[in-house]
C-alpha positions in Angstrom: 0.0 0.0 0.0 1.0 3.6 -0.4 1.2 4.2 3.3 3.3 3.3 6.2 0.7 3.0 8.9 0.4 2.4 12.6 -2.5 0.1 13.4 -4.5 -0.5 16.5 -4.5 -3.9 18.2 -8.0 -5.1 19.1 -7.2 -8.1 21.3 -7.7 -9.0 24.9 -4.4 -9.9 26.4 -5.7 -11.1 29.7 -3.6 -10.3 32.8 -0.9 -8.6 30.7 -3.3 -6.0 29.4 -2.9 -3.8 32.4 0.8 -3.4 31.9 0.5 -2.8 28.1 -1.5 0.3 28.4 1.0 2.1 30.6 2.2 5.1 28.6 5.6 5.4 30.2 7.9 2.4 30.5 9.3 2.3 34.0 13.1 1.7 34.2 13.4 1.5 30.4 14.4 4.6 28.3 14.0 8.1 29.7 14.1 11.5 28.2 16.4 13.7 30.4 17.6 17.1 29.4 16.9 16.4 25.7 19.2 13.4 25.8 18.4 9.7 25.3 19.6 7.5 28.2 20.2 3.9 27.3 21.6 0.9 29.0 25.1 -0.2 27.9 25.0 -2.6 24.9 25.1 -6.2 26.2 27.9 -7.2 23.8 30.5 -5.7 26.1 29.2 -7.4 29.2 31.6 -9.6 31.2 31.1 -13.3 31.2 29.0 -14.3 34.2 29.7 -17.2 36.4 27.2 -20.1 36.3 24.8 -19.9 39.2 23.5 -23.5 38.9 25.1 -26.9 38.8 26.4 -27.8 35.4 26.2 -31.1 33.6 29.6 -32.6 32.8 28.4 -34.2 29.6 28.4 -31.8 26.7 26.1 -32.5 23.8 28.0 -33.9 20.8 27.4 -32.8 17.3 28.2 -34.4 13.9 27.1 -33.5 10.4 26.7 -35.9 7.6 25.6 -35.3 4.0 22.4 -36.8 2.8 21.4 -37.5 -0.8 21.1 -34.3 -2.8 20.7 -33.9 -6.6 23.9 -32.1 -7.5 22.5 -30.7 -10.7 19.5 -29.3 -8.8 21.8 -27.7 -6.2 23.9 -26.1 -8.9 20.8 -24.5 -10.4 19.6 -23.4 -6.9 23.0 -21.9 -6.0 23.2 -20.1 -9.3 19.7 -18.6 -8.9 20.6 -17.4 -5.4 23.8 -15.8 -6.7 21.9 -13.7 -9.2 19.4 -12.7 -6.6 22.2 -11.6 -4.3 24.0 -9.4 -6.9 20.8 -7.9 -8.5 20.4 -4.2 -7.6 16.8 -3.1 -7.5 16.3 0.6 -8.7 14.5 3.0 -6.5 11.3 4.6 -7.9 11.4 8.3 -8.5 7.9 9.8 -8.9 9.3 12.9 -10.7 11.2 10.8 -13.2 8.1 8.5 -13.7 5.9 11.6 -14.4 8.3 12.6 -17.1 8.3 9.2 -18.6 4.6 8.5 -18.6 3.1 12.0 -18.8 5.8 13.7 -20.9 6.3 16.3 -18.1 9.8 17.8 -18.1 11.8 19.8 -15.6 9.6 18.9 -12.7 11.0 20.7 -9.6 11.6 18.5 -6.6 10.3 21.2 -4.3 8.8 24.7 -4.4 11.2 27.6 -4.3 8.6 30.2 -3.3 8.5 31.4 0.4 6.3 29.2 2.6 2.8 30.4 3.2 2.3 32.0 6.6 -0.8 30.6 8.5 -2.9 31.8 11.4 -5.0 29.7 13.7 -8.4 29.3 12.0 -7.1 29.2 8.4 -8.5 26.4 6.2 -6.8 24.1 3.7 -7.8 21.1 1.6 -6.0 17.8 2.0 -6.2 14.4 0.4 -6.7 11.6 2.9 -6.3 7.9 2.0 -9.4 6.0 3.2 -9.9 2.4 4.0 -10.9 1.4 0.5 -7.7 2.8 -1.0 -9.3 6.0 -2.3 -7.8 9.5 -2.0 -10.6 11.7 -0.7 -10.4 15.5 -0.6 -11.3 17.0 2.8 -11.2 20.5 4.4 -9.3 21.1 7.6 -8.7 24.0 9.9 -5.4 25.0 11.5 -6.0 24.5 15.3 -2.5 24.7 16.7 1.0 25.8 15.6 4.5 25.4 17.1 7.9 26.3 15.7 8.2 22.9 14.0 4.6 21.7 13.4 1.1 22.6 12.3 -1.9 20.7 13.6 -4.8 20.6 11.2 -8.2 19.0 12.0 -11.2 18.4 9.8 -13.6 21.3 9.9 -16.4 19.4 11.7 -14.2 18.2 14.6 -14.6 19.8 18.0 -11.4 19.7 20.0 -10.5 20.3 23.6 -8.0 23.2 23.5 -6.2 22.1 26.6 -5.8 18.5 25.4 -4.6 19.8 22.0 -2.0 22.0 23.7 -0.7 19.2 25.8 -0.5 16.9 22.8 1.3 19.3 20.5 3.7 20.7 23.1 4.7 17.2 24.1 5.2 16.3 20.5 7.1 19.4 19.5 9.3 19.7 22.7 10.0 16.0 23.4 9.1 13.5 20.6 10.3 15.7 17.7 13.9 16.3 19.0 14.3 12.7 20.3 13.4 11.3 16.9 15.7 13.7 15.1 18.5 13.0 17.5 18.3 9.3 17.1 17.0 8.7 13.5 18.1 11.9 11.7 16.0 14.7 10.3 13.2 14.6 7.8 13.5 16.5 4.6 13.8 20.1 5.5 12.5 22.5 4.4 11.0 19.8 2.2 8.9 19.7 -0.9 6.8 22.7 0.2 9.9 24.8 1.2 8.2 25.0 4.7 10.2 23.8 7.8 6.9 23.0 9.5 5.7 19.4 9.8 2.0 19.1 8.9 -0.2 16.8 11.1 -3.7 16.1 9.8 -6.4 14.9 12.2 -9.1 13.3 10.1 -11.5 10.4 10.1 -12.4 7.7 7.6 -9.0 6.0 7.5 -10.3 2.7 8.7 -11.2 1.3 12.1 -7.9 -0.5 12.6 -5.6 2.4 11.6 -4.2 4.8 14.2 -2.3 6.9 11.7 -0.2 6.7 8.5 2.3 8.4 6.2 1.5 8.5 2.5 4.7 8.4 0.5 3.4 10.3 -2.5 3.0 13.5 -0.4 6.7 14.1 -0.9 6.3 15.3 -4.5 4.4 18.1 -6.1 1.0 17.4 -7.5 2.4 17.6 -11.1 4.1 14.3 -10.3 1.2 12.6 -8.4 -2.3 14.0 -8.6 -3.2 13.2 -5.0 -0.1 14.5 -3.4 -0.5 17.0 -0.6 3.1 18.2 -1.3 4.0 18.4 2.4 6.0 16.5 4.9 3.1 15.2 6.9 1.3 12.3 8.5 -2.4 11.7 9.4 -3.9 10.6 12.7 -7.2 8.9 12.7 -9.7 11.0 14.6 -12.3 8.1 14.6 -10.2 6.0 17.0 -7.5 8.3 18.5 -8.4 10.9 21.0 -6.1 13.8 21.8 -5.7 12.7 25.4 -4.8 9.1 24.6 -1.1 8.3 25.2 -1.2 6.0 22.2 -1.8 9.0 20.0 1.6 10.3 21.0 3.0 6.9 20.4 1.5 6.9 16.9 3.0 10.4 16.3 6.5 9.1 17.2 6.0 6.1 15.0 4.9 8.1 11.9 7.6 10.7 12.3 10.3 8.0 12.1 8.7 6.9 8.8 9.0 10.4 7.4 12.7 10.5 8.5 13.5 7.0 7.2 11.7 7.7 3.9 13.9 10.7 3.2 17.2 8.9 3.9 16.4 5.4 2.6 13.1 5.4 0.6 13.1 1.7 -0.4 14.0 0.2 2.9 12.3 -3.1 3.5 9.0 -2.5 5.3 9.7 -4.9 8.2 12.8 -3.1 9.2 11.3 0.4 8.7 8.3 -0.6 10.8 10.6 -2.0 13.4 12.4 1.3 13.8 9.1 3.2 14.0 8.1 0.9 16.8 11.5 1.5 18.4 10.8 5.2 18.2 7.8 4.8 20.5 10.0 3.0 23.0 12.7 5.7 22.8 10.0 8.3 23.6 8.8 6.3 26.6 5.5 5.1 25.1 3.9 1.7 24.9 4.2 0.0 21.5 0.7 -1.3 21.7 1.0 -5.0 22.7 2.1 -6.3 19.3 5.1 -8.0 20.9 2.8 -10.1 23.1 0.8 -11.2 20.1 4.1 -12.3 18.4 5.2 -14.2 21.5 2.1 -16.5 21.2 3.3 -17.8 17.8 6.8 -16.8 16.8 6.6 -18.9 13.6 6.1 -15.9 11.3 8.5 -14.5 8.7 10.4 -11.6 10.2 11.6 -10.2 6.8 8.1 -10.1 5.3 4.9 -8.1 5.9 1.3 -9.2 5.6 -1.5 -7.0 4.2 -3.8 -9.0 6.5 -4.3 -6.8 9.7 -4.6 -9.9 11.9 -1.3 -11.2 10.7 0.5 -7.9 10.7 -0.1 -7.6 14.4 2.6 -10.2 14.8 4.8 -8.5 12.1 4.8 -5.3 14.3 5.6 -7.2 17.4 8.5 -9.2 15.8 10.0 -6.1 14.1 9.8 -4.1 17.3 11.6 -6.7 19.3 14.2 -7.2 16.7 15.2 -3.5 16.5 15.0 -3.2 20.3 17.4 -6.1 20.7 19.7 -4.6 18.1 19.9 -1.4 20.2 20.2 -3.5 23.4 23.0 -5.6 22.0 25.1 -3.1 20.0 24.1 0.3 21.2 23.1 3.6 19.6 26.0 4.0 17.1 25.4 0.6 15.4 21.6 1.0 15.4 21.8 4.4 13.9 24.2 3.0 11.3 21.6 0.4 10.2 18.9 3.1 10.0 21.1 5.2 7.7 22.6 2.4 5.7 21.5 2.6 2.0 21.2 -1.2 1.7 18.0 -2.8 2.8 16.9 -5.5 5.2 19.3 -8.1 6.4 21.8 -6.9 3.7 22.1 -3.6 5.6 22.6 -5.4 8.9 25.4 -7.4 7.4 26.9 -4.3 5.8 27.0 -2.4 9.1 28.4 -5.3 11.1 31.2 -5.8 8.5 32.0 -2.1 8.0 32.1 -1.5 11.7 34.0 -4.7 12.4 31.4 -5.9 14.9 32.7 -9.1 16.5 31.2 -11.7 18.8 33.3 -11.6 22.0 32.8 -15.3 22.4 34.0 -16.4 19.0 36.0 -13.3 17.9 34.4 -13.6 14.5 32.5 -10.8 12.7 28.8 -11.1 13.5 26.5 -11.8 10.6 22.8 -10.9 10.3 22.0 -14.6 10.7 24.2 -14.8 13.8 22.3 -11.9 15.3 19.0 -13.4 14.3 19.9 -16.6 16.0 20.8 -14.9 19.3 17.5 -12.9 19.0 15.5 -16.1 18.8 17.3 -17.5 21.9 16.8 -14.2 23.8 13.0 -14.3 23.0 12.8 -17.6 24.8 15.4 -17.3 27.6 15.5 -13.6 28.6 18.2 -14.4 31.2 21.1 -12.1 31.7 23.0 -14.7 33.7 23.9 -16.9 30.7 27.3 -16.6 29.0 28.1 -12.9 28.5 24.6 -11.6 29.4 23.4 -11.1 25.8 20.2 -13.1 26.1 17.9 -10.5 27.6 16.4 -7.1 26.9 18.1 -4.6 29.2 16.2 -1.6 27.8 12.8 -3.3 27.6 12.3 -5.2 30.8 8.7 -6.0 30.0 9.4 -8.0 26.8 7.3 -11.1 26.8 8.8 -14.6 26.5 7.8 -16.6 23.5 5.7 -19.7 23.9 7.0 -23.2 23.3 5.7 -24.5 20.0 5.5 -28.1 21.0 6.6 -30.4 23.8 7.8 -34.0 23.2 7.1 -36.2 26.1 8.0 -39.4 24.3 11.0 -39.9 22.0 10.5 -43.1 20.1 12.5 -42.3 17.0 9.5 -41.9 14.8 10.2 -39.1 12.2 8.3 -35.9 13.0 7.8 -33.7 9.9 7.3 -30.0 10.6 7.3 -26.7 8.7 8.6 -23.3 9.6 8.6 -19.9 7.9 11.8 -18.3 6.6 13.1 -16.3 9.6 10.3 -17.7 11.7 11.0 -19.9 14.7 9.8 -23.1 16.2 10.6 -24.0 19.9 10.6 -27.7 20.9 10.8 -28.6 24.6 12.3 -32.1 24.9 10.8 -33.7 28.0 11.7 -37.4 27.2 14.5 -37.5 29.8 17.6 -39.7 29.8 20.0 -39.9 27.0 18.6 -38.7 23.6 19.7 -39.2 20.1 18.4 -36.3 18.1 18.5 -36.0 14.3 17.6 -32.9 12.3 17.4 -32.7 8.5 15.6 -30.3 6.2 14.7 -29.9 2.6 17.8 -28.9 0.5 16.0 -26.5 -1.7 12.9 -24.2 -1.7 11.0 -22.3 -4.3 11.4 -18.5 -4.7 7.7 -18.2 -5.7 4.7 -20.2 -4.8 4.6 -23.7 -6.3 4.3 -23.3 -10.0 4.3 -26.8 -11.4 3.2 -25.3 -14.8 6.7 -23.8 -15.1 9.7 -25.8 -14.0 12.2 -24.1 -16.2 13.7 -20.6 -16.3 11.6 -17.5 -16.4 12.2 -13.7 -16.0 11.0 -12.4 -12.6 10.6 -8.8 -11.6 11.9 -9.2 -8.1 10.0 -7.6 -5.2 10.7 -4.5 -3.2 9.0 -1.3 -2.0 9.4 2.1 -3.7 11.1 0.4 -6.7 11.1 0.6 -10.5 12.1 -2.7 -12.1 12.2 -3.1 -15.9 13.3 -5.4 -18.8 13.7 -4.0 -22.3 14.5 -5.3 -25.8 14.5 -3.8 -29.3 12.8 -5.6 -32.2 13.2 -4.8 -35.9 9.9 -4.7 -37.8 11.2 -2.5 -40.7 10.6 -5.2 -43.3 7.2 -6.3 -42.0 3.6 -5.4 -42.8 0.3 -6.6 -41.7 -0.6 -8.2 -38.4 2.1 -8.7 -35.8 1.2 -10.7 -32.7 3.2 -10.8 -29.5 2.3 -13.6 -27.0 3.8 -14.4 -23.6 2.9 -16.4 -20.5 2.7 -14.5 -17.2 2.1 -15.1 -13.5 1.8 -12.3 -11.0 0.8 -11.3 -7.5 0.8 -7.5 -7.0 -0.4 -5.3 -4.3 -4.0 -4.5 -5.2 -4.7 -0.8 -6.2 -1.1 0.3 -5.5 1.5 -1.7 -7.5 1.3 -2.1 -11.3 3.2 -3.7 -14.2 3.0 -2.1 -17.7 3.9 -3.3 -21.2 5.2 -0.3 -23.1 6.6 0.4 -26.5 8.9 3.2 -27.9 10.2 4.0 -31.3 12.8 6.5 -30.1 13.7 5.2 -26.6 12.5 8.5 -25.1 8.7 8.5 -25.5 6.9 5.4 -24.2 3.4 4.3 -24.8 1.5 1.9 -22.5 0.1 -1.0 -24.6 -3.3 -2.5 -23.7 -3.1 -6.1 -22.8 -6.0 -8.6 -22.3 -5.6 -8.7 -18.5 -4.6 -5.1 -17.7 -6.8 -2.8 -15.7 -7.5 0.9 -15.7 -9.0 0.9 -12.2 -6.9 3.4 -10.2 -8.4 4.4 -6.8 -5.1 5.4 -5.3 -3.8 7.4 -8.2 -0.7 5.2 -8.5 -1.4 3.8 -11.9 0.0 5.4 -15.1 -2.4 3.6 -17.4 -3.7 0.1 -18.2 -1.5 -2.2 -16.1 -1.4 -5.6 -14.5 -2.6 -5.5 -10.9 -3.8 -7.9 -8.2 -3.1 -11.6 -9.0 -3.6 -14.4 -11.5 -4.9 -17.8 -10.6 -2.0 -19.4 -12.3 0.1 -19.0 -15.5 -1.9 -17.4 -18.3 -1.2 -16.5 -21.9 -1.5 -12.9 -23.1 -1.7 -11.8 -26.7 -0.9 -8.2 -27.8 -1.3 -6.7 -31.3 1.9 -4.9 -32.4 0.7 -4.3 -36.0 0.9 -0.5 -35.6 4.7 -0.9 -35.4 5.1 -2.6 -38.7 7.8 -1.0 -40.8 9.6 0.3 -37.7 12.1 -0.6 -35.0 10.4 -0.7 -31.7 11.6 -1.3 -28.1 9.3 -3.3 -25.8 9.5 -2.9 -22.1 7.9 -4.6 -19.0 8.0 -2.2 -16.1 7.0 -2.9 -12.5 6.5 0.1 -10.2 5.9 -0.3 -6.5 4.9 2.1 -3.8 6.2 2.7 -0.3 4.7 -0.2 1.7 3.9 -3.9 1.1 4.8 -5.7 -2.0 3.4 -8.9 -3.5 5.4 -11.8 -4.9 6.0 -9.9 -8.2 5.6 -10.5 -11.9 7.0 -13.5 -13.8 7.1 -13.9 -17.6 8.0 -16.7 -19.9 7.6 -18.1 -23.4 7.7 -14.8 -25.3 6.9 -15.2 -29.0 6.5 -13.0 -32.1 5.8 -15.6 -34.8 6.0 -13.0 -37.6 9.8 -12.8 -37.2 10.3 -16.3 -35.8 11.1 -14.9 -32.3 10.7 -17.3 -29.4 12.4 -17.0 -26.0 12.0 -19.2 -22.9 15.1 -17.9 -21.1 16.5 -21.4 -20.7 20.0 -20.3 -21.9 20.2 -16.6 -21.2 18.3 -13.3 -20.9 17.6 -13.6 -24.6 18.8 -10.1 -25.5 16.6 -8.3 -22.9 18.3 -5.6 -20.8 17.3 -6.0 -17.2 17.2 -3.5 -14.4 15.9 -5.2 -11.3 14.5 -8.2 -13.2 16.4 -11.4 -12.9 16.5 -14.6 -14.9 15.1 -17.1 -12.4 14.9 -20.9 -11.9 12.3 -21.2 -9.2 14.6 -22.9 -6.8 17.2 -21.7 -4.2 19.2 -23.5 -1.5 17.4 -24.0 1.8 19.4 -23.4 5.0 18.4 -23.7 8.6 19.5 -22.1 11.9 19.3 -24.6 14.8 20.1 -23.9 18.4 20.0 -26.1 21.5 19.3 -24.6 24.9 20.6 -26.7 27.8 20.3 -24.7 31.0 22.6 -26.3 33.6 25.0 -27.7 31.0 28.6 -26.6 30.6 27.6 -25.4 27.2 24.1 -23.9 27.8 23.8 -22.6 24.2 24.9 -24.4 21.1 24.2 -22.9 17.6 24.4 -24.6 14.3 24.1 -23.4 10.7 22.7 -26.3 8.8 23.6 -26.2 5.1 21.5 -27.7 2.3 21.8 -31.5 2.4 23.3 -31.6 5.9 22.0 -33.8 8.6 22.6 -32.7 12.2 23.0 -35.4 14.9 23.1 -34.5 18.6 23.7 -36.7 21.6 22.1 -35.2 24.6 22.3 -36.4 28.2 19.6 -34.7 30.2 20.2 -36.5 33.4 21.6 -33.5 35.3 20.1 -30.5 33.4 18.2 -28.1 35.5 15.6 -27.6 32.7 14.4 -29.7 29.8 16.5 -29.0 26.7 14.8 -26.8 24.1 15.5 -27.1 20.3 15.1 -23.8 18.4 14.6 -24.1 14.6 14.5 -21.4 12.0 14.6 -21.5 8.2 17.0 -19.0 6.8 16.7 -18.5 3.0 16.4 -14.7 2.5 15.1 -14.6 -1.0 11.8 -16.4 -0.6 8.6 -16.3 1.4 7.9 -20.0 1.0 7.7 -22.2 4.0 10.5 -24.7 4.7 9.9 -28.4 5.6 12.2 -30.3 8.0 12.3 -33.6 9.9 13.1 -34.4 13.5 13.9 -37.8 15.0 14.4 -38.2 18.7 15.0 -41.4 20.4 15.7 -41.8 24.1 17.7 -44.6 25.7 
């Protein structure tokens, strides 16, 4: 969707509900004299002495290779390599307006002096409602500070004292804290006005507390529904001025504005995590999403659902991840990840490498997978007395512990087949007792896209990313042709409805591009994001498209498929195969190469990549309380565990760790007790 939004959690959390609605977190992070006071990062803590009896028998580990199709693994590894090296271009709305509308020399911001407002002035704004429509509304300026204007829809009656408290707190506390930690938003911005605009309006949807619309950062000449201001909207239907969660939402949305300026195509999960961290830094409750996540931690951290029920867990996981990042490595490293131009786990890896961040226990540079593994262990243990004290949240003492996924009371050696999301986690408590032989093995490969038995060869795939502009282009020579020219191709796609579109375009001069109408394209455009008839939503499978190119007979023409995404949530993307122009004998299935197509973000894809796993064994009371294993494709992990003197049942932690897919991984456990 075209908005980074803060949602409202409608769920009864039982006895924990009382502590979740507290606005200020006791003993966590405080605002003192305009400075952020944090606990020291746990990575520098001294090794603590064990406080319980230790078992003298250390679990033993061996790895053996299982049968793997070498040819298949070669293809999977090659595909992963191309995904790793592909650079996805960032979408620029001003450039796109020039390409699609022929508008040139579009200014990135106004150069006229900002308008001076007085309380009571009125202004029209577009607001994005709950059915993805941009609706014009009139609002009145109700309050102004040196750095922000507060506009409310004309019909709203506000308590002046509550409004003053809200805006003074935001301007004097939240605004400087966010700027100090995350950086500054675009100033003076697209409107050449140093004021931040806050719109208080209804009709955004019952589950939305507030949102940022990314298209507001350009002038209306580039996007028809742009408000052309650095701004966010708070939902007046559900958020009152006196509710502390309103201030939490304002801190959240301000981080999105800042992050969007510095790194516009950051992966949504990490961007949302930092917005939730902003609420903690300002001393407000994050809304209970972490508790929802703790109930079922098997959800993909580096993905985001457009289902509100599922995105509750997304918010919780991302919040805990960024909070643990700050806890473990401190402000400097966390800020470096915020500012890093790379995205997602790649940015975490880049910051760890460039800053030579080493694990004090192994002296090796920490990887994003290493950090993720420690995070999964922390979510279960939350115990500062183990090893060097890294397995707890020192800046967020009320972090919930995750639930055990399953407990095994009998270990008979019968294979147990389970599934787990990529960068989701299963926790198995092993309560068999005695000496246990444990065997773990997982699928060696996984698909990049949902199972597509109709296409088991190579294809071209758009990739997936937010605020991005991916394309593939090829020139064809029709100078000696006349009459009918058909172009056919097979396609499969899953695109964010009403926000992300794919276009087939043609150009005879490589400057002016025309969108071609295809059988399945749509001109429905409630959000204003579409530039013409484009593919949107999803197909039920692979389908064949036929396009008439007869108007280009006698000419050379360049054809282009272009996929443009907005600032939040992306589908699986757009795949294309079996391109044919019978009139010139052209047929391309991409089995050997790109077939002459110039790609920018698109990648030649075999729908298979290696599947890896991150497995940890928690043995409280053992001489080695934590053991961590990276299980490569085709490896089988065998553990010998003697539980006779452990203080707690051992817990096996399993995560799938293939970054370039959203598909679920399958694995097998065998546990036999003697």
